[in-house]
N, C-alpha and C positions, 0 to 999 in steps of 0.2 A: 617389277613387271606388272603391266596392266592385265586385266582379265579379258580383254577383247582383242589384243594384237599379239599373235604368237611370234615366237622367235624361231627362225629357220635353222636347221642343222644341215650343213653342206657336206658333211663327211669328216673323215679323219684317218688316223693310223694308230696302231698299237704295236709295241715291241713284243718279241717272243718272251713270255713270262718264265720260260724254263732257263733263261740265261743267268749267269752269275757274272755281273759286270766287274766285280772286284777281282775275280780269278782271271778275267780277260785283261786286267791291268788298266781299266778304263774309269775315268773320273765321271761324276754325275753330269758334268757338262756334255759328255759324249752321248748321254741318253737324250738330252735336249736336242742335240744336233740331229740324231737319227730320227727322232719322232716328228720333229717339225719338218725336216726335209721329206720324210715319208708322207706326211699329211698334205704338204703342198703338191707333191706329185700325184697323190691319190685323188685330190679334188681339182687339180689343174687351176688352182687359184694363183694369180700373179702375186708374188710377195709384196709388191708395192701397194696392193689393195688393202693389206692388213693395217688396221688403224690402232689397235690396242691389244695388249697381251696380259693374260691372267694365269697364275700358277697355283695349283693346289698341291700342298705338301705338308706333311705332319712334322717330321723331325730330322731334317737334313743336318741341322746343327749337331745332333747327337750321332747319327749314323755316319756322317761324312765330314763333320767339322766345317760345314759350309752353310752360311745363310745368304740373304740377299739374292734369292733365286731368280727373281724377275729379270735381273740383269743378264742371265744366261740366254733368255729369249733373244736379246739384241745380238748376241754372238752367233746366232744360227744362220743369218743371211745378211749380206751387206745392205739390203734395202731396209732392214729394221733399225739402223742407226738412229737413235733418238726416239724410238717407239716408246710410248708410255706403257709401263708394266707394273705389276704388283703381285704379291704372294699372299695366299690365304690359308689359314690354319684352323681346323676344327676337328682335330684327331682324325679318325677314320672317315669323317664326312668332309674333309678338306676339299676334295675334288668337286663335290656338289656345291660347296660354298663359293668356289671359284666360278662355277657355271652360273650361279645366281648373280654374282657380282657382274660378270660379263653381260648377262642378259639384262640386268637393270640399266647398265650404261647404254645399251642399244635402245631400250624402251625410252630412256631419257633423251634420245636422239643426239647423244654426244658422239657416238660412232655408229657406223653401219656394218662393220665386219670386225669380229673379235676372235682371237686365237686363245684357246684354253688348253693348258697342259697340266695333266696330273702326273706326279712322279714320286717315286720312293726308291732309294737304293738301300736295301736292308741286310744284304748278305755280307756286309763289311765287318760284322762282329759275330761272336759266338752266340748260341741260343740263350744262355743265361743273361748275358749283358743286353741282348736284344729284348728279352722279356722285361728287363728292368726299364729299358727305354719306353717300351709300350705302356708300362705302368703310369707314365706321365699323362696318358689319356684319361686316367681315372683321377681321383684326389690322391695324389702320390703320398703325401705325408700320412694320411689316414688309412689308405687302402692298399698301397703297393710297396712302400719303403720296407726293405728287409724281407719281402715276400717273394719266394721264387715263383715265377710264371703267374703273376697276379690275375691276368685277364681270363685264363681258363677257369680260375677259381670264381671270378665274378660272374661269368656266364654259366658256370655250373650252378651258382646260386639262383640264376634266372630259372633254370630247370627245376631247382628245388622249390621255388615259389610256385611254379605251375603244379608241381607234384602236391604241394600243400593245399592249393586251392581246388584243383580239378583232378589230380592224378596224372602221372606221366610214366609211360613205359619206355625203357631204353631201346627196345626193339624198333620203336618209331623213329628215334634219333638215328639209329643205324640205317634205316631205310633212306632217310634224308641224305646221309653221307654217301650211300651207294648210288643213289640217283645222280648226285653231283659228279662223282667220279666217272660214272657211266657217260654222262653228257660231255664231260671234258675230253673223253677219248675221241669225240667227233670234232673237237675244236683244235685246229692246227697251231694255235698260239697259247694253249693251256699249259700250265706248268706240269700238271700230272697226266698229260695225255698218254704217256707210255708206262705209267705206274700200274702195279697190280693192286686191285681192291675188289672186294666182294661184300655183299650184305652179311654173309656168314662171318667173314673176317671182322667186320665192323661190330658185330654183336659180341665177339669174344673179348675177354680181358686176359691178356697173357703178355709174354715178354716182347711180342711183336706189336702189341696194342695196349700199352700201359696206361694206367690212370695218371693224369698229370695235374688235375685240379678238381676235387670233388667228384662228380659223376662224369666229368669230361675226360675222354680218352683221346689218344692221338688221332684216331679217325674222325673224331668230332670237330677237329680244328681246321681252320683255314691255314694257308701256307705262308711261309716267310718268303717274300717275293721281291726281286728287282724288276721294276717295270715302269714304263712311261706310256702315256696316251695323249694324243692331241686331237682336238676337234675344232671346227670352225663354226661359229654362230653368226647369223646375219639378220639384218632387218629385212622387212618386206621389200624395201627399195632396192637393196643390194641383191636379194634373192631373185627379183624380177629380171635384173640385168644378167645375173648368172644363168638363169633359166633360158633366157633369150640367146645368150652366147653359145650355150651348149645344146640348143634345140630341144629343150625340156619343157614339159608342162609344169608350171610352178606348183600345181597341186600335188605333184609326185614327190616334192621335196619335203622330207619330214620336218615337223615342227614340235617345239615344246608347247604342248597345248594346255598343260596344267602343272602347277607346282605347289608344294607345301613345305613349310619349314618351322619346326618348333624345337625349343630347348628345355630340357627337364633339369632338375637339380643334379649336380655333379656326382654326389655320393650315391651308391647303390641303395643303402639303407633308407635314405631320404626319398628315393623314388618309390620304394616299396611302401613306405609309410604313407606317402601321398596318394597312392592308388589303392589303399586297403579296402575302400568302399566302392571301387570301380570294377566292373566286370573285366576290363582290359588291364593287364599287368603293367603295360607302358602306355598310358592314355595319351601322352603327348605324341608318341609315335603314331598311334591310331589317328589322331587329329591331323597330323601332317599328311597322311594318306588321304583322309577325307577332303582336306583342302585341295589337294591335287586333283581329285576326282571332280569336285565342285567346279573348279576353274576350267577343267577340261570338258565340263558338261557331260560327265559320265555318271550314270545313275548309281551304279555299284560296280563291284569287281567283275561281274559277268559281262560288262561292256569292254573288258580288257581281254586281249588274246594271249598274253604271256607276261611274266613278271621276272625281273632281275632284282633279287633282294640280297640283303646283307647277311650272308651266312658266315660271319666270322667264326661262329660255332654252330653246331646243329641246333642248339637251343634257341639261337636268334632266328633261324629260319622257322622253327616250330612256332615261335611267337608271331612271326610275320604272317603265317597262314591264317590265323584267326583275326589278326589285326587288319589284314586286307579285306576280311569278310568272306573268305571261302567257307568258313564254318562259324557257328556261334562261338563266343568266348570259351576257351578251354576244350574245344572239340577238334583241334587241329588234326588229331589222329585220324579222324574220319576221312579227311581229304587224302591223307597218306595211304590208308588202307584201301580206299576206293580207286587209287591210281590217278586221281585228278591232277596231281602235280607232276606226273611223269611227262617225258618229252612228247609222247603221243597221247597224253591225257587231255581232259577238258580244258584245263588251264595250267599249262606247263610253268614250273618255277625253275629259274636258273638254267635255261636251255644251254647257255654257254659253259656251264659247269660251276658258276658262282665263284665265291671266294675259296671254297673248299677245293674245287676242281681246277678252276682257271688260275687262281692265285690271288693274293691280296697285297699289292704294293700300297700300303695304307693310304697315303695322301692322294693316290691316283684312282682308287676304286670307283668313286662316283663318276669320274669321267669315262672310265671303262664301261660302266653300266650304261651310260647314255649312248656311247658308241655302239654297244651291242644292241640296244633298243633301235638305233638307227638302222643297223644291219637287218634286223628282223622286219621292220616295216618297209624296207627297200628290197626285200627278198634276196639279200646278199650274204646271209649267214652260213651258207654252205651246208655242211653235214649236220649242223644243229639248228637248221631253219625250222621254224614253226609254220606249218602250212597255213597260208591265208592271213598271216598276222597283219593287222591294220593299226592296232593300238597296243603299246607295251608300257607297263608301269615299272618304275624303279623305286627302291628304298635303300638309302645309304645312311648308316648309323655311325655316329662318332661317340667313343667312350662306351660305357655300360648302359647304352640306351639314352644317352644325354642329348646329343644333337641328331635330330632326324630330318632328313630331306627326301622328299618324294617327287618324282616327275612323271608325267604322262606324255609319251611321245607318239605322235600319229601323223599320217600323211593324208592329204585330201581335206575337203571341207567338213 
């Protein structure tokens, strides 16, 4: 993507993340059918206008014994017969990589309208087997093989590293969890919208909130989620025609104004060793955010109105707070205690509920974050709308801080 020509976001559709598609007796192809049909209806885009399709997915071969997912896009409408498609994988950042690939093709003028679907069907196996599958997003042989629930342990170690360098109080992690659950109650598509949770509950360690990996408790974890999301990305040429057809001002259509993408070493120990002299625990994540800000011509985080970040665990959101620059390194607790990240705070984080509240269909999360950013800047987020939101940043992380992708979404010049 160039740094001068933004990509337009025309809208999209998200499935209800509370659903269990396996219990409904539905194949992953049904998720494609619903989400693409819903997105076409929501945007009023003629199917014949779509020129290319991209799928973000982590591990359908494991969860559903199904690969070659791009072909399912062709099945969703007769007009898509012959449509060029592809699938992209970068663990939990798979959706964002699909978005980057689609955006790049538009920038290269290969196509003017791209369809991007992020999808994961995870409730097809029990939690132990699913935890083992998720371990393949780390260095499986070294970090996950034979380890029960490896990712809570890895992100528990992220908290341990913060504790070692700067100090970390579990009460701050509990507050992050409570905020995300509270926001999710306002989101009609959130997996946990009807669940009980409180900050007091999140602070306790008992049979209702057990430790599952180091310092990580159940309330510190994102959800196991079946979910699909579809968005349409367009060139300025197509966006102008779309705006004219729908009697819209093109400046009201959100754009990807900035992006950043960096990859760190796969192993968690290697990441920590590499960053030992850096004030940021995950410097490549920090740089992805700074790149997105630079390309969007945003001076710093205070030019952003809301953030959708990757809270696969409360420790990853704690990391994101200082990596975005809300506080100096190691001082994330200040933004938590001062209410800055609350829905009605100075800079809300995860107004949707994030991965902890909304849910985390692994390969689809990056696309969901972008769609929620679109909703915020078009004032269509409903009960979790951030008043006056004009620019929203996202951060999508694959593995234990390995692949980091950040977007800045905004409307207007």
